LOPAKE-585757 format. One record per residue (C-alpha): residue number from 1; residue in one letter; x, y negated, z. Coordinates in Angstrom, 3 decimals, padded with zeros to 6 digits. Layout:
<pts>
PT  num  residuo         x         y         z
PT  NUM        A         X         Y         Z
...
</pts>
This chain:
<pts>
PT  num  residuo         x         y         z
PT    1        M  -069.339   033.121  -015.195
PT    2        D  -070.445   029.808  -013.688
PT    3        S  -071.649   027.184  -016.132
PT    4        L  -069.407   024.175  -016.833
PT    5        P  -070.377   020.961  -015.025
PT    6        S  -072.296   018.304  -016.878
PT    7        G  -070.547   015.249  -018.402
PT    8        K  -071.488   012.999  -015.458
PT    9        S  -070.213   015.583  -012.982
PT   10        R  -066.966   015.929  -014.881
PT   11        W  -066.463   012.137  -014.811
PT   12        T  -067.083   012.128  -011.025
PT   13        L  -064.540   014.925  -010.444
PT   14        C  -061.909   013.167  -012.565
PT   15        S  -062.437   009.929  -010.687
PT   16        L  -061.987   011.630  -007.318
PT   17        L  -058.844   013.385  -008.535
PT   18        C  -057.314   010.107  -009.737
PT   19        L  -058.081   008.425  -006.426
PT   20        C  -056.369   011.272  -004.541
PT   21        L  -053.279   011.047  -006.727
PT   22        L  -053.137   007.287  -006.366
PT   23        S  -053.380   007.534  -002.560
PT   24        A  -050.617   010.129  -002.435
PT   25        G  -048.388   007.931  -004.610
PT   26        L  -048.937   004.921  -002.353
PT   27        L  -048.136   007.058   000.695
PT   28        L  -044.882   008.279  -000.834
PT   29        C  -043.858   004.773  -001.860
PT   30        S  -044.506   003.468   001.644
PT   31        R  -042.062   005.910   003.269
PT   32        P  -038.705   004.357   004.207
PT   33        S  -035.768   005.451   002.043
PT   34        F  -032.549   006.680   003.643
PT   35        P  -029.326   006.282   001.688
PT   36        A  -027.043   009.261   001.354
PT   37        P  -024.553   009.375   004.212
PT   38        R  -021.141   007.944   003.499
PT   39        P  -018.209   010.363   003.623
PT   40        W  -017.008   009.187   007.028
PT   41        E  -020.518   009.677   008.465
PT   42        H  -020.487   013.260   007.239
PT   43        F  -017.035   013.743   008.732
PT   44        S  -018.236   012.498   012.134
PT   45        R  -021.176   014.909   012.104
PT   46        V  -018.852   017.778   011.180
PT   47        Q  -016.586   016.841   014.073
PT   48        V  -019.507   016.895   016.507
PT   49        Q  -020.603   020.306   015.238
PT   50        Q  -017.056   021.652   015.494
PT   51        A  -016.786   020.378   019.050
PT   52        A  -020.025   022.065   020.060
PT   53        T  -018.934   025.322   018.397
PT   54        S  -015.496   025.299   020.039
PT   55        S  -016.733   024.459   023.535
PT   56        S  -016.198   028.068   024.585
PT   57        S  -012.578   028.036   023.412
PT   58        P  -010.052   029.292   025.984
PT   59        H  -008.049   026.118   025.289
PT   60        P  -009.952   023.155   026.716
PT   61        S  -007.852   020.662   024.766
PT   62        A  -009.427   021.911   021.556
PT   63        A  -013.009   021.246   022.673
PT   64        A  -014.801   017.967   023.195
PT   65        A  -018.301   016.586   022.864
PT   66        Y  -017.276   014.053   020.273
PT   67        H  -014.316   013.713   017.955
PT   68        D  -013.752   010.424   016.172
PT   69        H  -011.370   010.431   013.214
PT   70        R  -009.388   007.328   014.200
PT   71        L  -005.983   007.970   015.732
PT   72        A  -005.705   004.630   017.501
PT   73        V  -008.389   005.217   020.123
PT   74        P  -007.515   007.460   023.098
PT   75        P  -009.875   009.650   025.128
PT   76        A  -012.147   008.104   027.711
PT   77        P  -012.528   008.828   031.419
PT   78        A  -015.018   011.469   032.475
PT   79        P  -018.541   010.019   032.313
PT   80        D  -020.238   008.878   035.495
PT   81        T  -023.590   010.254   036.606
PT   82        S  -025.838   007.349   035.604
PT   83        S  -028.917   008.501   033.696
PT   84        S  -028.336   006.256   030.662
PT   85        D  -024.785   007.559   030.210
PT   86        L  -025.928   011.161   030.616
PT   87        A  -028.643   010.654   028.046
PT   88        E  -026.102   009.186   025.637
PT   89        E  -023.707   012.104   026.155
PT   90        E  -026.525   014.646   025.673
PT   91        E  -027.605   012.951   022.455
PT   92        M  -024.057   013.086   021.130
PT   93        A  -023.490   016.710   022.128
PT   94        T  -026.652   017.911   020.424
PT   95        G  -025.884   015.983   017.265
PT   96        S  -029.384   014.484   017.177
PT   97        A  -027.944   011.129   016.224
PT   98        P  -024.867   010.524   014.059
PT   99        A  -021.831   009.421   016.052
PT  100        P  -020.689   005.891   015.155
PT  101        A  -017.519   005.643   013.117
PT  102        P  -015.747   002.825   011.287
PT  103        G  -015.149   002.430   007.584
PT  104        P  -012.119   004.333   006.289
PT  105        A  -009.917   001.237   005.945
PT  106        S  -009.750   000.480   009.672
PT  107        A  -007.306   002.357   011.853
PT  108        W  -007.651   000.255   014.992
PT  109        D  -011.098   000.463   016.593
PT  110        G  -013.143  -001.083   013.815
PT  111        E  -011.469  -004.493   013.752
PT  112        E  -010.799  -006.256   010.465
PT  113        E  -007.611  -004.820   009.049
PT  114        E  -006.040  -008.128   008.092
PT  115        K  -006.118  -009.215   011.760
PT  116        C  -004.292  -006.111   012.931
PT  117        E  -000.488  -006.121   013.055
PT  118        A   000.487  -002.656   014.188
PT  119        W   004.044  -003.565   015.138
PT  120        D   003.139  -006.501   017.397
PT  121        G   001.243  -006.000   020.646
PT  122        E   001.596  -004.797   024.206
PT  123        W   001.646  -001.639   026.294
PT  124        V  -001.422  -001.021   028.436
PT  125        Q  -001.957   001.681   031.011
PT  126        D  -004.491   004.270   029.884
PT  127        P  -004.371   007.280   032.240
PT  128        A  -007.706   008.500   030.853
PT  129        G  -006.373   008.713   027.314
PT  130        Y  -002.718   009.580   027.805
PT  131        P  -000.793   011.813   027.729
PT  132        L  -002.208   013.414   024.589
PT  133        Y  -001.019   016.836   025.800
PT  134        E   000.889   018.498   028.631
PT  135        A   004.470   019.635   028.146
PT  136        A   003.627   022.989   029.747
PT  137        E   001.270   023.689   026.847
PT  138        C   004.079   023.467   024.259
PT  139        P   006.523   026.360   024.694
PT  140        F   008.686   025.171   021.791
PT  141        L   009.543   021.726   023.237
PT  142        S   013.280   021.403   023.729
PT  143        D   014.548   021.255   027.293
PT  144        Q   016.399   018.037   026.500
PT  145        V   013.174   015.988   026.413
PT  146        T   010.811   017.805   028.807
PT  147        C   011.571   015.383   031.627
PT  148        R   009.071   016.560   034.223
PT  149        R   010.158   020.150   033.718
PT  150        N   013.686   018.917   034.419
PT  151        G   012.608   017.402   037.717
PT  152        R   011.468   013.873   036.920
PT  153        P   009.183   013.032   039.868
PT  154        D   007.072   010.253   038.301
PT  155        S   004.572   010.648   035.444
PT  156        G   003.429   007.075   034.811
PT  157        Y   005.637   006.810   031.715
PT  158        E   003.273   009.293   030.009
PT  159        Q   000.205   007.086   030.487
PT  160        W   000.918   004.006   028.383
PT  161        R  -000.945   003.225   025.167
PT  162        W   000.314   000.803   022.528
PT  163        Q  -002.269  -001.915   021.865
PT  164        P  -001.527  -003.878   018.658
PT  165        N  -002.613  -007.498   018.578
PT  166        G  -005.978  -008.061   016.921
PT  167        C  -006.791  -004.378   016.811
PT  168        G  -009.507  -003.990   019.465
PT  169        R  -009.303  -002.844   023.052
PT  170        G  -010.702   000.662   022.940
PT  171        G  -014.425  -000.054   022.656
PT  172        S  -017.302   001.663   024.427
PT  173        R  -017.333   005.026   026.149
PT  174        R  -018.810   006.631   023.066
PT  175        R  -015.985   005.380   020.886
PT  176        R  -013.366   006.484   023.378
PT  177        R  -014.513   010.097   023.747
PT  178        F  -011.960   011.299   021.283
PT  179        D  -009.419   014.047   020.839
PT  180        A  -006.355   012.768   018.988
PT  181        G  -005.117   016.304   018.397
PT  182        V  -008.213   017.431   016.510
PT  183        A  -008.145   014.243   014.441
PT  184        A  -004.457   014.875   013.720
PT  185        L  -005.278   018.406   012.568
PT  186        E  -007.828   017.007   010.137
PT  187        Q  -005.252   014.531   008.844
PT  188        C  -002.804   017.406   008.329
PT  189        R  -005.284   019.835   006.818
PT  190        G  -003.897   021.083   003.515
PT  191        R  -000.786   018.952   003.876
PT  192        R   002.947   019.466   004.188
PT  193        L   004.667   016.848   006.354
PT  194        V   008.458   016.727   006.437
PT  195        F   010.734   014.765   008.780
PT  196        V   014.311   014.201   007.597
PT  197        G   016.898   012.540   009.803
PT  198        D   018.665   012.697   013.146
PT  199        S   017.682   013.986   016.579
PT  200        L   015.301   011.026   017.050
PT  201        N   013.293   012.296   014.085
PT  202        R   013.445   015.742   015.703
PT  203        N   012.001   014.037   018.809
PT  204        M   009.156   012.776   016.608
PT  205        W   008.699   016.174   014.947
PT  206        E   008.418   017.923   018.322
PT  207        S   005.830   015.362   019.393
PT  208        L   003.618   015.870   016.332
PT  209        A   003.978   019.655   016.435
PT  210        C   002.849   019.607   020.065
PT  211        I  -000.107   017.296   019.359
PT  212        L  -001.262   019.730   016.679
PT  213        Y  -000.491   022.922   018.580
PT  214        T  -002.467   021.955   021.668
PT  215        A  -005.499   021.100   019.511
PT  216        V  -005.660   024.339   017.503
PT  217        P  -008.585   026.459   018.773
PT  218        D  -006.681   029.728   018.219
PT  219        R  -003.022   029.199   019.029
PT  220        S  -002.183   032.704   017.861
PT  221        R  -002.763   031.269   014.390
PT  222        T   000.273   028.986   014.688
PT  223        R   003.934   029.702   014.165
PT  224        I   007.326   028.100   014.726
PT  225        D   009.960   029.149   012.192
PT  226        D   013.567   028.382   013.092
PT  227        V   014.881   028.831   009.586
PT  228        S   018.311   027.555   010.632
PT  229        S   019.873   025.239   013.173
PT  230        E   019.071   022.386   010.777
PT  231        Y   015.575   023.385   009.632
PT  232        R   012.454   024.042   011.748
PT  233        I   008.816   024.477   010.693
PT  234        F   005.548   024.331   012.620
PT  235        R   002.591   025.949   010.869
PT  236        A  -001.122   025.841   011.636
PT  237        M  -002.339   028.604   009.335
PT  238        D  -006.074   027.985   009.591
PT  239        Y  -005.510   024.390   008.529
PT  240        N  -002.955   025.152   005.811
PT  241        C  -000.779   022.591   007.571
PT  242        S   002.981   022.580   008.028
PT  243        V   005.216   020.073   009.801
PT  244        E   008.921   020.476   009.078
PT  245        F   012.179   018.983   010.295
PT  246        F   015.459   018.792   008.355
PT  247        W   018.431   017.629   010.394
PT  248        N   020.409   015.144   008.272
PT  249        P   021.596   012.189   010.382
PT  250        F   023.232   010.210   007.546
PT  251        L   020.793   011.106   004.731
PT  252        V   023.881   011.435   002.499
PT  253        K   026.069   014.552   002.493
PT  254        L   028.557   015.331   005.262
PT  255        E   030.963   018.025   004.068
PT  256        T   033.585   019.955   006.029
PT  257        K   036.654   020.636   003.882
PT  258        Q   038.845   023.723   003.927
PT  259        D   041.381   021.864   006.036
PT  260        R   038.563   021.200   008.573
PT  261        T   038.435   017.488   007.814
PT  262        R   034.973   015.970   007.405
PT  263        A   034.074   013.865   004.397
PT  264        L   030.997   011.647   004.255
PT  265        K   030.036   011.531   000.584
PT  266        L   028.328   008.184   000.016
PT  267        D   027.131   009.102  -003.491
PT  268        Q   025.587   012.529  -002.784
PT  269        L   022.637   013.871  -000.843
PT  270        P   022.591   017.395   000.626
PT  271        A   021.315   020.067  -001.735
PT  272        M   018.770   021.138   000.882
PT  273        L   016.784   017.947   000.198
PT  274        Q   015.598   019.545  -003.036
PT  275        Q   013.363   021.666  -000.780
PT  276        V   011.316   018.656   000.346
PT  277        I   010.302   017.641  -003.184
PT  278        G   006.545   018.013  -003.554
PT  279        A   005.746   017.518   000.139
PT  280        D   002.653   015.451   000.871
PT  281        V   004.374   013.249   003.447
PT  282        L   008.081   012.473   003.887
PT  283        V   009.388   010.632   006.951
PT  284        F   013.066   009.587   006.802
PT  285        N   015.337   007.916   009.326
PT  286        T   018.998   007.168   009.896
PT  287        G   020.941   004.739   012.034
PT  288        H   022.441   005.980   015.304
PT  289        W   025.211   008.082   013.832
PT  290        W   026.527   005.162   011.780
PT  291        T   027.404   003.240   014.955
PT  292        H   029.528   005.963   016.548
PT  293        T   033.248   005.249   016.833
PT  294        G   036.375   007.036   018.007
PT  295        K   035.914   010.678   018.954
PT  296        L   032.133   010.396   018.565
PT  297        R   032.352   009.476   014.888
PT  298        A   031.186   012.424   012.804
PT  299        W   033.416   011.911   009.742
PT  300        D   037.145   011.670   009.121
PT  301        H   036.979   009.804   005.837
PT  302        L   034.553   008.421   003.242
PT  303        E   034.269   009.668  -000.341
PT  304        R   032.865   008.351  -003.623
PT  305        N   033.195   010.222  -006.902
PT  306        G   035.281   012.830  -005.116
PT  307        V   038.031   010.474  -003.948
PT  308        H   038.749   008.868  -000.606
PT  309        V   037.599   005.276  -000.221
PT  310        K   038.006   002.710   002.509
PT  311        M   035.292   000.218   003.368
PT  312        D   033.719  -001.304   006.436
PT  313        G   030.777   000.345   008.170
PT  314        E   028.110  -001.990   006.783
PT  315        E   029.199  -001.478   003.181
PT  316        A   029.285   002.286   003.657
PT  317        F   025.814   002.193   005.219
PT  318        N   024.485   000.104   002.335
PT  319        R   025.946   002.439  -000.309
PT  320        A   024.458   005.457   001.459
PT  321        L   021.010   003.812   001.573
PT  322        R   021.281   002.939  -002.124
PT  323        T   022.065   006.582  -002.905
PT  324        W   019.058   007.716  -000.880
PT  325        A   016.791   005.119  -002.510
PT  326        R   017.811   006.220  -006.028
PT  327        W   017.190   009.847  -005.087
PT  328        V   013.669   009.038  -003.871
PT  329        D   012.882   006.970  -006.967
PT  330        H   014.062   009.763  -009.294
PT  331        N   012.699   012.798  -007.441
PT  332        V   009.536   011.834  -005.556
PT  333        D   006.179   011.586  -007.301
PT  334        P   004.390   008.711  -005.521
PT  335        T   001.001   009.918  -006.764
PT  336        R   001.498   013.092  -004.739
PT  337        T   003.827   012.142  -001.883
PT  338        R   003.603   009.386   000.741
PT  339        V   007.065   008.208   001.782
PT  340        F   007.851   006.609   005.153
PT  341        F   011.044   005.275   006.651
PT  342        R   011.059   005.052   010.436
PT  343        S   013.021   002.110   011.773
PT  344        V   015.802   002.482   014.303
PT  345        S   014.906   003.917   017.701
PT  346        P   016.505   001.679   020.366
PT  347        E   018.797   002.768   023.150
PT  348        H   018.688   001.246   026.620
PT  349        K   022.221   000.955   027.884
PT  350        S   024.391  -001.784   029.286
PT  351        S   022.192  -004.852   030.024
PT  352        N   018.955  -002.875   029.622
PT  353        W   019.844   000.385   031.354
PT  354        C   017.181   003.082   031.468
PT  355        Y   018.326   004.646   034.736
PT  356        S   015.639   004.607   037.477
PT  357        Q   013.180   002.614   035.329
PT  358        T   009.515   003.575   035.751
PT  359        S   007.547   000.963   033.763
PT  360        P   007.861  -000.891   030.440
PT  361        I   009.492  -004.275   030.068
PT  362        T   006.832  -006.964   030.433
PT  363        N   008.771  -009.944   031.733
PT  364        G   012.395  -010.388   030.871
PT  365        T   014.742  -010.283   027.951
PT  366        V   015.080  -007.338   025.610
PT  367        V   018.686  -006.997   024.494
PT  368        P   018.846  -005.424   021.000
PT  369        W   021.670  -002.917   020.740
PT  370        F   021.561  -002.112   017.016
PT  371        P   023.200  -004.630   014.647
PT  372        K   020.552  -006.756   012.916
PT  373        S   022.640  -006.669   009.740
PT  374        L   022.131  -002.889   009.475
PT  375        I   018.382  -003.314   009.920
PT  376        S   018.417  -005.880   007.098
PT  377        I   020.252  -003.385   004.871
PT  378        V   017.491  -000.806   005.433
PT  379        E   014.685  -003.268   004.716
PT  380        T   016.414  -004.719   001.626
PT  381        N   016.919  -001.278   000.096
PT  382        I   013.320  -000.263   000.776
PT  383        Q   011.981  -003.451  -000.796
PT  384        S   014.082  -002.910  -003.929
PT  385        M   012.705   000.587  -004.605
PT  386        S   010.199   001.369  -007.319
PT  387        T   008.610   003.994  -005.026
PT  388        H   006.342   002.534  -002.368
PT  389        V   007.913   003.278   001.019
PT  390        T   006.022   002.425   004.191
PT  391        Y   008.374   001.087   006.851
PT  392        L   007.315   002.349   010.277
PT  393        N   008.760  -000.469   012.321
PT  394        I   008.701   001.063   015.776
PT  395        T   011.824  -000.745   017.007
PT  396        H   010.289  -003.619   018.953
PT  397        L   007.487  -001.640   020.608
PT  398        S   010.076   000.975   021.600
PT  399        E   012.477  -001.636   022.989
PT  400        L   009.885  -002.383   025.655
PT  401        R   009.787   001.245   026.822
PT  402        I   012.889   001.194   029.004
PT  403        D   011.087   003.695   031.252
PT  404        A   010.499   006.385   028.645
PT  405        H   013.972   007.953   028.290
PT  406        P   015.023   011.216   029.936
PT  407        S   017.753   009.413   031.886
PT  408        V   019.148   012.033   034.314
PT  409        Y   016.206   014.399   033.802
PT  410        T   017.717   016.052   030.766
PT  411        T   020.194   018.816   029.916
PT  412        N   023.958   019.000   029.779
PT  413        R   026.079   020.106   026.835
PT  414        E   025.393   023.739   027.724
PT  415        G   021.648   023.097   027.420
PT  416        K   020.993   023.479   031.150
PT  417        P   019.203   020.922   033.342
PT  418        L   021.557   018.565   035.112
PT  419        T   022.594   019.612   038.588
PT  420        M   021.931   017.322   041.537
PT  421        E   025.598   016.388   041.512
PT  422        Q   025.389   015.407   037.836
PT  423        R   022.216   013.394   038.434
PT  424        H   024.159   011.306   040.909
PT  425        Q   026.554   010.377   038.082
PT  426        P   024.137   008.546   035.730
PT  427        I   026.877   006.526   034.038
PT  428        I   028.203   009.795   032.638
PT  429        Y   025.055   011.869   032.222
PT  430        A   022.003   009.609   031.776
PT  431        D   020.356   009.989   028.352
PT  432        C   019.064   006.558   027.330
PT  433        S   018.768   007.422   023.625
PT  434        H   016.168   010.178   023.326
PT  435        W   012.614   010.057   024.683
PT  436        C   010.638   012.148   027.148
PT  437        L   007.761   014.238   025.836
PT  438        P   004.922   013.627   026.275
PT  439        G   005.846   010.010   025.751
PT  440        L   006.768   007.306   023.307
PT  441        P   007.177   009.420   020.115
PT  442        D   003.488   010.340   020.445
PT  443        T   002.724   006.691   019.687
PT  444        W   005.028   006.767   016.668
PT  445        N   002.937   009.643   015.347
PT  446        V  -000.310   007.810   016.121
PT  447        L   000.971   004.973   013.924
PT  448        L   002.069   007.397   011.218
PT  449        L  -001.220   009.279   011.059
PT  450        A  -003.305   006.116   011.297
PT  451        S  -001.465   004.688   008.297
PT  452        L  -002.187   007.858   006.299
PT  453        M  -005.878   006.958   006.505
PT  454        R  -005.263   003.940   004.296
PT  455        S  -003.756   003.465   000.869
PT  456        P  -000.033   002.603   000.865
PT  457        A  -000.747  -000.953  -000.267
PT  458        D  -003.005  -001.540   002.752
PT  459        V  -000.557  -000.435   005.446
PT  460        H   000.909  -003.398   007.312
PT  461        L   003.797  -001.917   009.236
PT  462        V   006.658  -003.973   007.781
PT  463        R   007.627  -006.631   010.271
PT  464        K   007.818  -010.055   008.652
PT  465        D   010.292  -011.969   010.775
PT  466        K   010.189  -015.723   010.409
</pts>
């Protein structure tokens, strides 16, 4: 065994060891510290990795080099061949640098939220970003709203993007390389979304189902369940996501009696609504059916407490909304369920006729068709509720889209596309109530999903008229 070093040698060794440790400590302290990534940064990196993994998917709409999680920013044009742009795209595709993303409170291109009024803005052409999907990709779209399939020759109505005031203009190429469908899937992951209302809410349901369906990497892992003529479900199994539609145009119960008369029960909601309790998102609407008169009116008499009552249309509408509001307050858990009420979808008839229109209204007068008093009834009832209800006020932005209706490129009562003879009779056959898909309802869903990214108290979609 070697002999132990002398005392002087031991002191020298200890001194050298201390100096080494001190140097290592200084080196460690001098290294820059990197904070842990924020959740949205992690999400962006995951999206980049998913895009790279899914690039070999047989469905090109499910693959992209970069997926941002904001639903307000559409895809960008294909990049040009300049070296700086190519270098930027390569860096993003490889994931060597984190893709930029905004804080979670901003739904409109990183602008300050208090400056952004989602209901007030303008329509801008964005052929690089819209449409969000092709109708041919969605086999479950109803023939009534697949306008190009029904012979509509123009497609410009599919290429307009809603630009809210104070909410940015789309940003750089990097920010605009974005797949709204994949972002929508992430918003719907683990969620159950339910639309309840009339055929305009079915229009919105079809739009969202198609946005999701065309983004799913494996479409064999989706399903459409036609439970009944009044209940349809879209499921994306790998995302544990379902989007459902209940047809209920009045929200309250419409009952057919044994004598075949129809009673609109202003104090009852259909029993089927019990099935929506516990959903993560509820989107209600009503409006159009309350304005029908004569042979188009869906009821023969009104009922309260089981007896016939007589009252004017506005009072009946108000009582029905009060019944619905009480039901929501007593049955919906706001800590689990987000509740939305979509405002009235405008028609374009009479002074603003949709026939042969190919671009939005930019100069001219918009003639509202729906009574303002009924809109006030909706807003008053929502404001009086104890449950927080987000009011998706899509009325004004939709009033400008005189070009977006099926018009004569729709179906007849037998569900068949209009014949050439019928197309030449637009006064009889033009549909100026529903909306072509792809088209305007896609924007309604962009607004809906963008608002889900923020807490209910931070969503500014209630129009504050002066």
